[in-house]
N, C-alpha and C positions, 0 to 999 in steps of 0.2 A: 634496641631499638621497640619502639611502643607503636604498635596498632590500635588505632580507633575507628572500628566500622560506626556511620552512624548512618542513619536510614532516615530519607526525606520526609519532614513532617511538613516540611511547607512546599512541595511541588505542587501546581497548577495541576488538579485533575477536578471532572467532576463525578458527583456522589455516583457510588456504585449501584443504588437500586434507581438513579434518574439515568445513568447509562445503559442498565437494561432496557427500562424503560423506551429511551430513546430508540436503542436499537431494534427492539421489538418494532415500534410504529412502523420504523424505515423497511423493517421485514414485509412486515402485511403490505404498506403499498408497491411494494418490487414485485410480493405474491402476486396481485391482484391485476396490476398491469399489463404482467407477463404473461398469465394463463389466459388471458385478453388477449394478448399480442401473438402468442404461438397457435391459438386454437384458431384463431384468424386467418392467420396468416399460412397456416398448414393445408386448412381444408379449402383455401380460394387457390391456393397454389396448383393443389391434386388437380380441381374442378378445372382454371385454365391453363394445366401444364407449364406453371413458370417454374423455372430451376434455383433460377437466385432468388425467388421470393419463399420458395420451402427452405432454400438457405438461409433466407431470414430466420423464416421460421422457427427453424431447427434451434436456431443460436439463442432466439427468445426462450424456446422449451429450456435449453440447459442453461440458460441465465436462472430460470427457476432452480434448480440443485444449488448453483452459486450460491444464491439469495438465502437458502436454508443453510448449507454448509459453513457461510460467514457467520449467520446468528449464531451456530452451534461452537463456530469457535470463540466466538465474542466469549459466550456462555462461559466455555473453560478459561479461556484467558483471564477473565474476569476473579477466578476462583482467590483469595487471598493465597499466601504463602505459606506453604504446610512444612512437615520433616522432611519429604520424601523432593519439594520446590523451595528452597528456601528463599530463592529471588523470586518467586511467583511464578506464574503460568502464561507471563505476557506471548512468549513464544510460540504459543501455540496458533493466535491468531495467523502469524506469518506460515505456520506451518500449513496450516488450511488452504492458504493462498498458494502455496505448490499443488495442490489437490487441482483447486480451483482451474489453474494453469492447464494442470493435464487434461481435464475435461477441454476447455479450450483448443488442444491439441486434437483430440479426439473427435469433435465435431469439426473441426476444420479436416482431416483425412475423409471424411463421409462428406461435406458439402467438394472436395476437391472432384470426388472419385464419381459422385453425381453429375456432373459437371463436364467431365471429361468423358463421359459416355454418352451423353447430350448433345454433344459436338462433334462424337462419331454419327451418331444419329441422322444427325440434321433435321431436327423438328423444329416446322415454325412455331413461332408463338405469335396467338392471336389479341389484339387489346381487347382492353376490359374493365371498365370504369371502376369496377370493385379493388383490380391491382393497385388503379394508381389512391384510389381513397385508402385502402390500408397501409400502404407504404407511407403516405403524407401523415398519417396520423401517429403511424410509428415516429417519424421522424418528431414529432411534438410529445409525446409521451415517454420516448428515452431521452429527452434531454431535460425533463423534469424529473428522473431518475437520476441524470449525471447531477444536479443541482443538489438533489435531498442528500444522496449518497456522500460524496466530497464535502459537504457542507457541513453534515454531520459526522460524520469521518474525523474528520479534523477536529470536532467541535470535543467530539468523547478521546479521540487517538487512538483510533480502530483501523490496522493495514486492510484487514478485510474487508470492511465500508468503502475506503478508499480505491484498494482493487476492482471491488464490484463499478465503482463509479468509473472507472477509468476503462472496464468492460464494456457499460455502457454508452460512455464515450463515443470507442469506437461502433459499435451498433449503429449508432446516429450517421454515421459514415456508411455503411454499408446498406441503409436504409433509402440514404440519398443515391447510388449508385443504382440499388433495387426499380426508384423510382424512373431514374433513367431509363434503368432495362428495358419493362415493362410499357416505356411510353416510345419512344426510338427504337426499341428493339422489333416493337411491331410495324413500322413503316415498312414499305414495299417498293420497291426499287426492282424495276421491268420484272413485274410480276414475284418478284421474290423478296421476302422478308429479310432482316439482318438475322437471321436465325443464328449466328454465333456470339452473337452482343449478352445475350442473356448467359448462357455456361460461359462466357467469357469473364463478366464479372463475378458471375459466383464464383468463379476460379481466384479471381480478384480478393473478394471478401475472405476466401480463406485467406489466402496469404497476410491478410491486414491481421486476423483473428490468431493467425504464429506470435506476428511482432508482439501483440499484444500479451501473449504469454510468456515471450522472451521477457517481456518488462516488466511482468509480475515476480517471475521468477528471477530475474536478477536481484529485484529490489526485497525478495522475502530470502534470498541467499546471503545476502548484506549482511543481516539481523543474522542468521542463523551460524552464520561464520563468526559473529562477533566485531563488524567494522568496527573502527575505530570512529570514535565523534569527529566534526571536522574540524580544518586548522584553524579556524576563526575561533571556534569552541574550545581549542586545546590556549590557543595564546590567551586571550579571556581571561582562562584560569590561572594563568601562569602573573597576568597584572593583578587578578584582584586577590591571587594568594601575597606577592610580592609587596603590597600598599598597606597589610598589618602589621601591625607593631611587633618586634621580636623576630619575627621571620628575617631568617640570613640568606636564605637561597632556597629554590625549590631543585628538586631531582628528577626522579622518573614519572611520568606521569600515564597513566595504562589506562585506556576508555574504551566505554563498547555503546552500543546505541540501541535500541528496541525500536526507539520512535524520535521523533523530532523533539518531544518533548517528554520523552522518558532515556536518559543516558546511565552509565554505570562509572562512576573514577577510581581510578585507585593514585593516590598522590602522595610523593614523597614532599616533606616540609623540614627544611634545615633549621635547628634554634640554636642556641646558645647553651653549650654543654652542662656550663655552671646552674642552668636553669632544677628548680625541681620536677619530679612528675608531676605534680599539679599545676604549676607556669605553663608548663609546656599544654597540660591536657586542656588548660585555659584557652592556648594561643590558638589550638587546633580546633576547639568550639567556634573562637570568632573568626575563624580562615572558611570551615565550613558553614558556617551564618551567611558570610558575604559573598559567596560563590552560589548557595543555594538563593537568595535572594537574586540575582542576578540572572543568572541561567539555571535551564531547565537540567536540575541534575539530581537524580530520585537515587541515588545510593552513594556515598561518597566515603570512602575510606581512606584516612589520613596515618601515613607512616613518619612517626617521628625519628630524625635523625641529627645527631652532634653536628654541629658547625666546625672543624677545623679546616680552613685553609690549608693551611703550609701541607696538611696532607696528598694535595692532586685528587679530594675528591670532587666528582664531575658534578656542576650544580649550576644554577643560574641564578647570579647574584644579582644586588644592588647594579651594581657597578657595571656588569656585562649587561643588565637591561638598558641600561641609559645610553 
């Protein structure tokens, strides 16, 4: 059996220097907007005693940490392969995404505790226009951050930026319910405000944050546990390989996914046993070139196997494919 490891040369990627430049720009924008939002929300919530606005402010403060963590993750993941990490450092981004999820769960616990305490105390919320202004502003600014993080994250293939984008998308919902809380929650009915609405919405925010953390954890775990490529990708690899002249059949296919545009594949190709090593090598190169041209495969390792149909070797032959 011959083994031909082939490192991706034609895989779509953004230049490393340009990738870091775009990630740095996203980080700066996110930091500036979240520092402003966190300071304004927490200050105003303490003055006017809105627990839901405080929860939203704490979430924005936490976003500052996730943005910094995300940038550090990108910087580490962008390092080239070395003797200790021969397949590169891309998984560091997913590892840091788990850290972001942990921070989200922590903030959810703090928010939930504060909200339950407020429900017990039953403190009325007083209407103030500043609460409405900051909640409305947050919706607009978080929408901008969602667009920037997800758009650039997909462009430079960054799981941590996309994770932050999903987090900010949850923040939009948070700010919307906070806006409802600081307006409707101050309406008096029979001389009493709907005091329970503000902490109830804060509890809802904490639950939404937990679900966001679970989503980020699940997606990161898939990569860290070497989740296989989608069935559509595997089927396409088989079809492309079978189309190449000289290929008698395809055997085992093993794959793992780092991201949508970064897939590692280990492939068994059956060839005529009468071929020379050089002929087999040439066909393997043709298969590699064809796969890499059509699919986001970064690393492809091809094992050449002799084709003996009478030996009962399990492989996907041309007849079986048809």
